[in-house]
C-alpha positions as protocol buffer text, in pm:
chain_id: "A"
residue {
  index: 1
  type: MET
  ca { x: -7996 y: 236 z: -6566 }
}
residue {
  index: 2
  type: ALA
  ca { x: -7889 y: 180 z: -6924 }
}
residue {
  index: 3
  type: VAL
  ca { x: -7650 y: 409 z: -7103 }
}
residue {
  index: 4
  type: SER
  ca { x: -7682 y: 469 z: -7475 }
}
residue {
  index: 5
  type: ASN
  ca { x: -7445 y: 586 z: -7747 }
}
residue {
  index: 6
  type: GLY
  ca { x: -7145 y: 417 z: -7587 }
}
residue {
  index: 7
  type: SER
  ca { x: -7112 y: 686 z: -7321 }
}
residue {
  index: 8
  type: SER
  ca { x: -6994 y: 603 z: -6974 }
}
residue {
  index: 9
  type: LEU
  ca { x: -7156 y: 664 z: -6637 }
}
residue {
  index: 10
  type: ASP
  ca { x: -7069 y: 959 z: -6421 }
}
residue {
  index: 11
  type: THR
  ca { x: -6863 y: 776 z: -6162 }
}
residue {
  index: 12
  type: ALA
  ca { x: -6779 y: 1074 z: -5943 }
}
residue {
  index: 13
  type: PHE
  ca { x: -7011 y: 927 z: -5679 }
}
residue {
  index: 14
  type: LEU
  ca { x: -6853 y: 580 z: -5686 }
}
residue {
  index: 15
  type: TYR
  ca { x: -6527 y: 508 z: -5510 }
}
residue {
  index: 16
  type: LEU
  ca { x: -6304 y: 249 z: -5677 }
}
residue {
  index: 17
  type: PRO
  ca { x: -5976 y: 110 z: -5542 }
}
residue {
  index: 18
  type: GLU
  ca { x: -5669 y: 244 z: -5722 }
}
residue {
  index: 19
  type: GLU
  ca { x: -5597 y: -86 z: -5903 }
}
residue {
  index: 20
  type: LEU
  ca { x: -5942 y: -75 z: -6066 }
}
residue {
  index: 21
  type: ARG
  ca { x: -5990 y: 301 z: -6107 }
}
residue {
  index: 22
  type: ASP
  ca { x: -5776 y: 330 z: -6421 }
}
residue {
  index: 23
  type: ARG
  ca { x: -5866 y: -14 z: -6553 }
}
residue {
  index: 24
  type: VAL
  ca { x: -6242 y: 14 z: -6613 }
}
residue {
  index: 25
  type: THR
  ca { x: -6497 y: 248 z: -6760 }
}
residue {
  index: 26
  type: LEU
  ca { x: -6843 y: 188 z: -6613 }
}
residue {
  index: 27
  type: LEU
  ca { x: -7118 y: 167 z: -6874 }
}
residue {
  index: 28
  type: ALA
  ca { x: -7440 y: 87 z: -6688 }
}
residue {
  index: 29
  type: LEU
  ca { x: -7567 y: 1 z: -6343 }
}
residue {
  index: 30
  type: LEU
  ca { x: -7722 y: -347 z: -6377 }
}
residue {
  index: 31
  type: ALA
  ca { x: -7832 y: -408 z: -6018 }
}
residue {
  index: 32
  type: GLY
  ca { x: -7789 y: -229 z: -5694 }
}
residue {
  index: 33
  type: GLY
  ca { x: -7884 y: -189 z: -5335 }
}
residue {
  index: 34
  type: GLU
  ca { x: -7753 y: -65 z: -5007 }
}
residue {
  index: 35
  type: HIS
  ca { x: -7490 y: -339 z: -4976 }
}
residue {
  index: 36
  type: ARG
  ca { x: -7393 y: -422 z: -5337 }
}
residue {
  index: 37
  type: GLU
  ca { x: -7388 y: -287 z: -5690 }
}
residue {
  index: 38
  type: VAL
  ca { x: -7322 y: -459 z: -6023 }
}
residue {
  index: 39
  type: TYR
  ca { x: -7207 y: -266 z: -6329 }
}
residue {
  index: 40
  type: ALA
  ca { x: -7150 y: -341 z: -6694 }
}
residue {
  index: 41
  type: ALA
  ca { x: -6807 y: -199 z: -6772 }
}
residue {
  index: 42
  type: GLN
  ca { x: -6530 y: -198 z: -7029 }
}
residue {
  index: 43
  type: ASP
  ca { x: -6186 y: -331 z: -6937 }
}
residue {
  index: 44
  type: LEU
  ca { x: -5944 y: -71 z: -7068 }
}
residue {
  index: 45
  type: LEU
  ca { x: -5658 y: -322 z: -7082 }
}
residue {
  index: 46
  type: SER
  ca { x: -5832 y: -579 z: -7300 }
}
residue {
  index: 47
  type: GLY
  ca { x: -6114 y: -374 z: -7452 }
}
residue {
  index: 48
  type: ASP
  ca { x: -6361 y: -644 z: -7343 }
}
residue {
  index: 49
  type: LYS
  ca { x: -6701 y: -588 z: -7186 }
}
residue {
  index: 50
  type: VAL
  ca { x: -6681 y: -697 z: -6821 }
}
residue {
  index: 51
  type: ILE
  ca { x: -6878 y: -693 z: -6497 }
}
residue {
  index: 52
  type: LEU
  ca { x: -6768 y: -498 z: -6191 }
}
residue {
  index: 53
  type: LYS
  ca { x: -6935 y: -589 z: -5863 }
}
residue {
  index: 54
  type: TRP
  ca { x: -6883 y: -451 z: -5515 }
}
residue {
  index: 55
  type: THR
  ca { x: -7028 y: -594 z: -5195 }
}
residue {
  index: 56
  type: ASP
  ca { x: -6990 y: -509 z: -4830 }
}
residue {
  index: 57
  type: ALA
  ca { x: -6998 y: -721 z: -4514 }
}
residue {
  index: 58
  type: ASN
  ca { x: -7378 y: -688 z: -4488 }
}
residue {
  index: 59
  type: SER
  ca { x: -7448 y: -816 z: -4840 }
}
residue {
  index: 60
  type: ALA
  ca { x: -7607 y: -1156 z: -4894 }
}
residue {
  index: 61
  type: ASP
  ca { x: -7400 y: -1161 z: -5215 }
}
residue {
  index: 62
  type: ASP
  ca { x: -7030 y: -1224 z: -5154 }
}
residue {
  index: 63
  type: ALA
  ca { x: -6783 y: -1091 z: -5413 }
}
residue {
  index: 64
  type: ALA
  ca { x: -6487 y: -1247 z: -5230 }
}
residue {
  index: 65
  type: ARG
  ca { x: -6646 y: -1594 z: -5238 }
}
residue {
  index: 66
  type: GLU
  ca { x: -6747 y: -1550 z: -5603 }
}
residue {
  index: 67
  type: HIS
  ca { x: -6389 y: -1456 z: -5690 }
}
residue {
  index: 68
  type: GLU
  ca { x: -6256 y: -1763 z: -5509 }
}
residue {
  index: 69
  type: LEU
  ca { x: -6498 y: -1994 z: -5693 }
}
residue {
  index: 70
  type: LEU
  ca { x: -6442 y: -1841 z: -6036 }
}
residue {
  index: 71
  type: GLN
  ca { x: -6066 y: -1888 z: -6000 }
}
residue {
  index: 72
  type: LYS
  ca { x: -6123 y: -2263 z: -5955 }
}
residue {
  index: 73
  type: LEU
  ca { x: -6365 y: -2307 z: -6246 }
}
residue {
  index: 74
  type: SER
  ca { x: -6294 y: -2308 z: -6616 }
}
residue {
  index: 75
  type: HIS
  ca { x: -6570 y: -2344 z: -6875 }
}
residue {
  index: 76
  type: GLU
  ca { x: -6677 y: -2134 z: -7173 }
}
residue {
  index: 77
  type: SER
  ca { x: -7018 y: -2070 z: -7013 }
}
residue {
  index: 78
  type: ILE
  ca { x: -6879 y: -1959 z: -6675 }
}
residue {
  index: 79
  type: PRO
  ca { x: -6739 y: -1608 z: -6632 }
}
residue {
  index: 80
  type: ARG
  ca { x: -6371 y: -1588 z: -6540 }
}
residue {
  index: 81
  type: ALA
  ca { x: -6230 y: -1380 z: -6256 }
}
residue {
  index: 82
  type: ILE
  ca { x: -6012 y: -1097 z: -6385 }
}
residue {
  index: 83
  type: ALA
  ca { x: -5925 y: -893 z: -6076 }
}
residue {
  index: 84
  type: PHE
  ca { x: -6018 y: -859 z: -5710 }
}
residue {
  index: 85
  type: ALA
  ca { x: -5961 y: -582 z: -5455 }
}
residue {
  index: 86
  type: GLN
  ca { x: -6064 y: -508 z: -5098 }
}
residue {
  index: 87
  type: GLU
  ca { x: -6077 y: -156 z: -4966 }
}
residue {
  index: 88
  type: GLY
  ca { x: -6289 y: 57 z: -4735 }
}
residue {
  index: 89
  type: GLY
  ca { x: -6497 y: -235 z: -4612 }
}
residue {
  index: 90
  type: ARG
  ca { x: -6593 y: -343 z: -4963 }
}
residue {
  index: 91
  type: ASP
  ca { x: -6492 y: -630 z: -5189 }
}
residue {
  index: 92
  type: TYR
  ca { x: -6457 y: -549 z: -5559 }
}
residue {
  index: 93
  type: LEU
  ca { x: -6473 y: -820 z: -5824 }
}
residue {
  index: 94
  type: LEU
  ca { x: -6396 y: -767 z: -6191 }
}
residue {
  index: 95
  type: ARG
  ca { x: -6506 y: -1063 z: -6402 }
}
residue {
  index: 96
  type: SER
  ca { x: -6573 y: -1144 z: -6764 }
}
residue {
  index: 97
  type: PHE
  ca { x: -6914 y: -1069 z: -6910 }
}
residue {
  index: 98
  type: ALA
  ca { x: -7139 y: -1370 z: -6970 }
}
residue {
  index: 99
  type: GLN
  ca { x: -7411 y: -1312 z: -7226 }
}
residue {
  index: 100
  type: GLY
  ca { x: -7748 y: -1473 z: -7161 }
}
residue {
  index: 101
  type: GLU
  ca { x: -8015 y: -1517 z: -6900 }
}
residue {
  index: 102
  type: THR
  ca { x: -7953 y: -1476 z: -6530 }
}
residue {
  index: 103
  type: LEU
  ca { x: -7956 y: -1782 z: -6309 }
}
residue {
  index: 104
  type: SER
  ca { x: -8271 y: -1648 z: -6141 }
}
residue {
  index: 105
  type: ALA
  ca { x: -8452 y: -1630 z: -6476 }
}
residue {
  index: 106
  type: LEU
  ca { x: -8349 y: -1985 z: -6567 }
}
residue {
  index: 107
  type: VAL
  ca { x: -8466 y: -2122 z: -6232 }
}
residue {
  index: 108
  type: GLU
  ca { x: -8802 y: -1942 z: -6260 }
}
residue {
  index: 109
  type: ARG
  ca { x: -8857 y: -2067 z: -6616 }
}
residue {
  index: 110
  type: ASP
  ca { x: -8760 y: -2429 z: -6549 }
}
């Protein structure tokens, strides 16, 4: 679901923890399912394009683990963790945006 003309998504349907609610504007849903969603967003504090991901306990993807790993790593090609919150049975990860191919696409190609 791409959004054009710089407009933001209607987020009335999406619950965000208080510490993230006033920090991000969601721009586009990049991936989603029953147990996780990934959004392109804008960080209102820095003005940077970022990624917001939420996962729940039934997701094969683990935002809490990703946050933990990103805090330990530092490289220009690896996104950095910006914020993390847990609420309502979901983990919310805000991380920097990394331009380029997905890991899945690289693995398939090579």
